[in-house]
SERO-4910 file (N, C-alpha, C, O; in steps of 0.05 Angstrom, whole numbers):
BEGIN
 pado doro    nc1    nc2    nc3   cac1   cac2   cac3    cc1    cc2    cc3    oc1    oc2    oc3
  Met    A     17    -23      0      0      0      0     18     25      0     39     25     13
  Leu    A      9     45    -14     23     70    -16      3     93    -10    -13     99    -28
  Pro    A      4    105     14    -14    127     19     -6    151      2     18    157     -1
  Ile    A    -25    164    -10    -20    188    -26    -41    210    -20    -62    203     -9
  Ser    A    -34    234    -26    -54    256    -23    -60    265    -52    -42    271    -67
  Leu    A    -86    267    -58    -95    274    -84   -101    304    -86   -112    315    -67
  Cys    A    -94    317   -108   -102    344   -113   -131    345   -122   -137    333   -143
  Pro    A   -148    358   -107   -177    357   -114   -183    369   -141   -202    361   -154
  Glu    A   -166    388   -150   -171    401   -176   -167    382   -199   -178    385   -220
  Ala    A   -150    361   -195   -142    343   -216   -158    317   -216   -155    301   -234
  Val    A   -175    313   -195   -188    287   -192   -218    290   -187   -227    291   -164
  Pro    A   -234    293   -209   -263    293   -205   -273    266   -196   -263    245   -204
  Val    A   -293    266   -179   -302    241   -166   -332    237   -171   -348    255   -170
  Ala    A   -339    212   -176   -367    203   -177   -372    188   -151   -357    170   -143
  Leu    A   -393    196   -137   -402    183   -113   -429    171   -118   -448    185   -126
  Val    A   -432    145   -113   -457    131   -117   -465    119    -90   -450    105    -78
  Gly    A   -490    126    -82   -498    116    -56   -527    122    -51   -542    131    -68
  Ala    A   -535    118    -26   -563    122    -19   -567    134      9   -586    150     12
  Gly    A   -551    127     28   -557    134     56   -534    146     71   -518    162     60
  Asp    A   -533    139     96   -514    151    115   -485    149    106   -469    168    109
  Lys    A   -477    126     96   -449    123     88   -442    141     65   -420    153     64
  Ala    A   -461    145     46   -456    163     24   -455    192     34   -439    207     24
  Val    A   -472    199     52   -472    226     64   -445    231     77   -433    252     73
  His    A   -435    212     93   -409    215    106   -387    218     86   -369    235     89
  Arg    A   -387    201     65   -366    202     45   -367    229     30   -346    241     24
  Leu    A   -391    239     24   -394    265     11   -382    287     28   -369    305     18
  Ala    A   -387    286     54   -377    307     72   -346    306     72   -334    327     71
  Gln    A   -334    283     71   -305    281     70   -294    293     44   -275    307     44
  Leu    A   -307    286     22   -298    296     -4   -302    327     -5   -284    341    -16
  Asp    A   -324    337      5   -328    366      5   -307    380     22   -297    400     14
  Glu    A   -302    368     45   -281    380     63   -254    380     50   -238    399     54
  Gly    A   -249    361     33   -223    360     18   -222    377     -7   -201    379    -19
  Gly    A   -245    389    -14   -246    407    -37   -250    394    -64   -244    406    -84
  Phe    A   -260    370    -64   -264    355    -89   -289    363   -103   -309    371    -91
  Thr    A   -289    361   -130   -313    364   -146   -326    337   -147   -314    317   -156
  Val    A   -351    335   -138   -364    310   -135   -391    310   -151   -407    328   -147
  Ala    A   -394    290   -167   -420    284   -180   -433    262   -164   -421    240   -160
  Val    A   -457    266   -154   -471    247   -137   -493    233   -152   -510    246   -165
  Phe    A   -494    207   -150   -514    191   -164   -528    173   -144   -516    160   -127
  Ser    A   -555    172   -146   -570    154   -129   -598    150   -141   -611    169   -148
  Asp    A   -606    125   -143   -633    119   -152   -652    117   -129   -676    113   -134
  Ala    A   -643    119   -105   -660    119    -81   -647    134    -58   -640    123    -38
  Pro    A   -643    161    -62   -628    176    -42   -645    180    -16   -669    184    -17
  Ser    A   -631    179      6   -643    186     32   -648    216     32   -635    231     17
  Pro    A   -666    226     49   -670    255     52   -644    269     59   -639    291     49
  Asp    A   -627    257     76   -602    269     83   -583    272     59   -569    292     57
  Leu    A   -583    251     42   -566    253     18   -576    274     -1   -560    289    -13
  Val    A   -602    276     -4   -614    297    -21   -605    324    -11   -597    341    -27
  Leu    A   -607    328     15   -599    354     26   -569    359     23   -561    381     15
  Ala    A   -552    339     29   -523    343     27   -514    347     -1   -496    363     -6
  Ala    A   -525    333    -20   -516    334    -48   -527    359    -63   -514    370    -80
  Gly    A   -550    368    -56   -562    391    -69   -564    387    -99   -573    366   -108
  Asp    A   -557    407   -115   -560    405   -144   -539    387   -157   -540    384   -181
  Arg    A   -521    375   -141   -502    356   -153   -515    328   -156   -504    311   -169
  Leu    A   -538    324   -144   -551    297   -144   -564    292   -170   -580    308   -180
  Arg    A   -558    269   -182   -572    258   -205   -587    233   -194   -575    215   -184
  Arg    A   -613    232   -198   -629    211   -186   -630    187   -204   -651    178   -214
  Arg    A   -607    175   -208   -603    151   -223   -575    141   -219   -559    154   -207
  Leu    A   -569    117   -228   -542    107   -228   -527    118   -251   -539    125   -272
  Pro    A   -500    120   -249   -485    133   -271   -483    115   -295   -483     90   -293
  Thr    A   -480    128   -318   -476    114   -343   -446    115   -349   -430    127   -335
  Ala    A   -438    101   -371   -410    102   -380   -402    131   -386   -380    139   -381
  Thr    A   -420    146   -398   -415    174   -405   -410    190   -380   -392    206   -379
  Asp    A   -426    186   -359   -423    200   -334   -396    194   -322   -381    212   -313
  Leu    A   -389    168   -321   -364    160   -309   -339    169   -325   -318    172   -314
  Gly    A   -343    172   -351   -321    180   -368   -309    207   -361   -286    213   -368
  Ala    A   -324    223   -347   -315    250   -339   -302    250   -312   -294    271   -302
  Gln    A   -300    227   -299   -290    224   -272   -263    210   -271   -255    197   -291
  Arg    A   -249    211   -248   -224    197   -244   -227    175   -222   -213    155   -223
  Leu    A   -245    180   -203   -250    161   -181   -279    155   -180   -296    172   -185
  Leu    A   -285    130   -171   -313    123   -165   -313    113   -136   -299     95   -129
  Leu    A   -330    125   -120   -335    116    -93   -364    106    -91   -382    120   -101
  Val    A   -368     83    -80   -394     71    -78   -400     65    -48   -383     53    -35
  Ala    A   -423     73    -39   -432     67    -12   -462     61    -11   -477     73    -27
  Asp    A   -470     44      6   -499     38     10   -512     25    -14   -536     28    -18
  Leu    A   -497     10    -30   -509     -5    -53   -505    -34    -48   -486    -43    -35
  Asp    A   -524    -51    -58   -521    -79    -55   -497    -89    -72   -488    -75    -90
  Glu    A   -486   -111    -64   -461   -121    -76   -462   -125   -106   -443   -119   -120
  Gly    A   -485   -134   -116   -487   -139   -145   -485   -113   -161   -470   -112   -181
  Arg    A   -501    -93   -153   -500    -67   -168   -473    -54   -164   -462    -41   -182
  Ala    A   -461    -56   -140   -435    -44   -135   -414    -58   -152   -397    -44   -163
  Ala    A   -415    -84   -155   -395    -98   -171   -398    -90   -201   -378    -87   -214
  Asn    A   -423    -88   -210   -427    -79   -238   -415    -51   -243   -403    -46   -264
  Leu    A   -420    -33   -225   -409     -6   -228   -379     -6   -227   -366      8   -242
  Ala    A   -368    -22   -209   -339    -23   -206   -326    -34   -232   -306    -23   -241
  Leu    A   -338    -54   -244   -328    -65   -269   -330    -44   -291   -310    -41   -306
  Leu    A   -352    -30   -294   -355     -9   -314   -334     13   -310   -321     21   -329
  Ala    A   -331     21   -285   -312     43   -279   -283     34   -286   -268     50   -298
  Arg    A   -276     10   -280   -248      1   -286   -244     -1   -316   -222      6   -326
  Arg    A   -264     -9   -331   -262    -10   -360   -256     18   -371   -243     21   -392
  Leu    A   -266     39   -357   -263     66   -366   -238     79   -354   -232    103   -359
  Gly    A   -223     64   -338   -198     74   -327   -200     88   -300   -180    101   -292
  Leu    A   -222     85   -286   -225     98   -260   -215     79   -238   -216     54   -241
  Leu    A   -206     90   -217   -200     75   -193   -226     74   -176   -241     93   -176
  Val    A   -230     52   -162   -256     46   -149   -252     40   -120   -233     26   -112
  Asn    A   -270     51   -103   -273     43    -75   -302     37    -70   -319     54    -75
  Val    A   -307     13    -61   -335      5    -53   -334      1    -23   -321    -18    -13
  Glu    A   -349     17     -9   -349     16     21   -356    -11     31   -376    -23     22
  Asp    A   -339    -21     49   -343    -47     62   -342    -71     44   -352    -92     50
  Arg    A   -330    -68     20   -327    -90      1   -298    -90     -9   -293    -82    -32
  Thr    A   -280    -99      8   -251    -97      2   -244   -110    -25   -227   -100    -39
  Ala    A   -257   -132    -32   -251   -146    -57   -257   -129    -81   -247   -134   -103
  Leu    A   -275   -109    -78   -282    -92   -101   -266    -66   -102   -272    -49   -119
  Cys    A   -247    -63    -84   -233    -37    -82   -205    -38    -95   -191    -57    -93
  Asp    A   -199    -16   -108   -172    -11   -119   -156      5    -98   -131      4    -99
  Phe    A   -169     18    -80   -156     34    -60   -174     35    -35   -198     30    -37
  His    A   -162     42    -13   -178     44     12   -176     73     21   -156     86     18
  Leu    A   -197     83     33   -198    110     44   -191    109     73   -203     94     89
  Pro    A   -171    125     81   -163    125    109   -182    140    127   -199    156    118
  Ala    A   -179    136    153   -192    153    173   -176    179    173   -151    177    171
  Ile    A   -189    202    174   -175    227    170   -179    246    194   -201    248    205
  Val    A   -157    259    202   -158    282    220   -149    305    204   -127    306    193
  Arg    A   -167    325    201   -161    349    184   -161    374    202   -180    379    216
  Arg    A   -139    388    200   -136    414    214   -126    434    194   -102    438    191
  Gly    A   -144    447    180   -136    464    158   -123    447    136   -134    427    127
  Asp    A    -99    455    128    -84    440    108    -69    416    120    -57    401    105
  Leu    A    -68    414    146    -55    391    159    -75    368    158    -97    369    169
  Val    A    -67    346    145    -83    323    143    -67    299    152    -46    293    142
  Val    A    -78    285    172    -66    260    182    -84    237    174   -108    237    181
  Ala    A    -73    218    160    -89    196    150    -81    170    165    -57    165    169
  Ile    A   -100    154    172    -96    129    186   -109    107    170   -133    107    166
  Ser    A    -93     87    162   -104     66    146    -96     39    157    -74     35    167
  Thr    A   -114     20    154   -109     -8    161   -109    -25    136   -111    -50    138
  Gly    A   -108    -13    112   -110    -28     88   -136    -43     84   -137    -63     71
  Gly    A   -157    -32     96   -183    -45     94   -187    -68    114   -209    -80    114
  Gln    A   -167    -75    130   -170    -97    148   -188    -91    172   -203   -108    181
  Ser    A   -187    -67    183   -203    -60    206   -210    -30    206   -197    -14    219
  Pro    A   -231    -23    191   -240      5    192   -246     15    220   -242     38    226
  Arg    A   -255     -3    237   -261      4    265   -236     13    280   -236     34    294
  Leu    A   -214     -2    276   -189      6    289   -180     33    278   -171     50    294
  Ala    A   -181     37    252   -173     63    241   -190     86    253   -180    107    259
  Gly    A   -216     81    256   -234    101    267   -227    107    296   -228    130    305
  Arg    A   -220     87    312   -212     91    340   -186    106    341   -183    124    358
  Leu    A   -167     99    324   -142    114    324   -146    143    315   -133    161    325
  Arg    A   -165    148    297   -171    175    289   -181    191    313   -173    214    316
  Leu    A   -199    179    329   -209    194    352   -186    201    371   -186    223    383
  Ala    A   -167    182    375   -144    188    392   -127    210    380   -118    228    395
  Ala    A   -123    209    354   -107    230    341   -120    257    342   -107    278    345
  Glu    A   -147    258    341   -161    284    343   -156    297    370   -155    321    372
  Arg    A   -153    281    391   -148    292    418   -119    303    419   -114    323    432
  Leu    A   -100    290    405    -72    299    405    -67    323    387    -51    340    393
  Ile    A    -81    323    364    -76    344    344   -100    363    345   -119    360    330
  His    A    -98    382    363   -121    400    368   -124    420    345   -108    421    327
  Arg    A   -146    435    346   -155    452    324   -134    473    316   -133    481    293
  Asp    A   -117    483    335    -99    505    327    -76    495    310    -59    512    301
  Trp    A    -74    469    305    -52    460    287    -55    470    258    -35    474    245
  Gly    A    -79    475    250    -83    487    223    -71    515    221    -58    522    201
  Val    A    -74    531    242    -62    558    244    -32    556    245    -18    571    233
  Arg    A    -23    536    261      6    532    263     18    526    236     39    537    228
  Leu    A      5    508    222     16    501    195     16    525    177     35    529    162
  Ala    A     -5    541    178     -6    565    161     18    584    167     30    595    149
  Arg    A     24    586    193     47    603    201     73    592    189     89    607    179
  Leu    A     76    566    191    101    554    180    102    557    150    123    561    139
  Gly    A     79    555    137     78    558    108     86    587    100    101    591     80
  Leu    A     77    606    115     84    634    110    114    638    115    127    651     99
  Leu    A    124    627    137    153    629    143    169    617    120    189    629    111
  Arg    A    161    594    111    176    581     89    176    598     64    197    601     51
  Ser    A    153    609     57    151    626     33    169    651     36    183    658     17
  Glu    A    168    663     60    185    687     64    215    680     61    230    695     49
  Leu    A    223    658     73    251    650     72    259    642     44    282    649     35
  Arg    A    242    629     29    248    623      1    251    648    -16    269    650    -32
  Ala    A    234    668    -10    235    694    -25    261    708    -18    271    724    -35
  Gln    A    272    703      5    298    715     13    322    699      2    345    707      6
  Gly    A    316    678    -13    337    662    -24    349    640     -6    370    629    -12
  Lys    A    336    635     16    346    614     35    341    587     22    322    582      8
  Gly    A    360    569     29    359    541     19    343    523     38    335    531     59
  Pro    A    339    498     29    324    478     45    335    474     73    319    471     92
  Thr    A    361    473     77    372    469    103    366    492    122    358    488    145
  Glu    A    369    516    112    363    540    129    333    541    136    325    548    158
  Ile    A    317    535    116    287    535    121    280    514    142    264    519    160
  Ser    A    291    490    139    286    469    159    294    477    187    279    472    206
  Arg    A    317    489    189    326    498    216    307    519    227    301    519    251
  Ala    A    298    538    210    280    559    220    253    547    229    242    554    249
  Val    A    243    527    214    218    514    221    222    499    247    205    500    265
  Asp    A    244    483    249    249    469    274    251    488    298    242    481    319
  Ser    A    263    511    293    266    530    315    238    539    326    234    541    350
  Val    A    220    545    308    193    553    316    180    530    331    169    534    353
  Ile    A    181    506    320    168    483    333    179    478    361    164    474    380
  Asp    A    206    479    363    219    474    389    215    496    409    208    492    432
  Arg    A    218    521    400    215    544    417    187    546    430    184    553    453
  Glu    A    167    539    414    140    541    423    129    515    435    106    513    444
  Gly    A    147    494    435    139    469    449    117    453    436    102    440    450
  Trp    A    114    455    410     91    442    396     92    412    398     71    399    399
  Leu    A    115    401    400    118    371    401    129    363    428    142    341    430
  Gly    A    125    378    448    136    372    475    163    385    477    172    401    461
  Arg    A    177    379    498    203    391    503    224    380    484    224    356    478
  Pro    A    241    398    472    262    389    454    280    369    468    288    373    491
  Gly    A    286    348    454    304    327    465    291    308    485    304    290    495
  Ala    A    265    312    490    252    295    510    244    269    498    233    252    512
***
């Protein structure tokens, strides 16, 4: 397994689902800034509300999927999910079918997001429950102000690069801020 971070601008996503799992997945995609086309032939009221005008009240066709790079499926029976996965793969899409490891080309990690700081926890599909529990623990350790901290470091890095500083000097400056402010505990502890 190779964890990667995808650029949302480069990866349009088709989400097919009906209920709570699809709503949850849509929230994750929206939080990540992805463009999502939502398909459902039996959407729950919550999915209708969450998807808004992105919802198409049917399953996707080959033409629909041809405009996408990823297919995520949630809340569908295994037969329809398998048929969609096969169609998507023929079109060159990567596929994730929630709770159907055998139908997946990739697994979605449990995520802690603090602004642009994203911590992903994956079990390779073996135990989503463990990944979820570890996410809850990580949320307690990585509190909300880490997003602001990262933004500060990004600004510092940009300023130093504009001054012509090299990677080693930039790394030292970043380490200095982290250590001086005790973000990771006491230095050398």
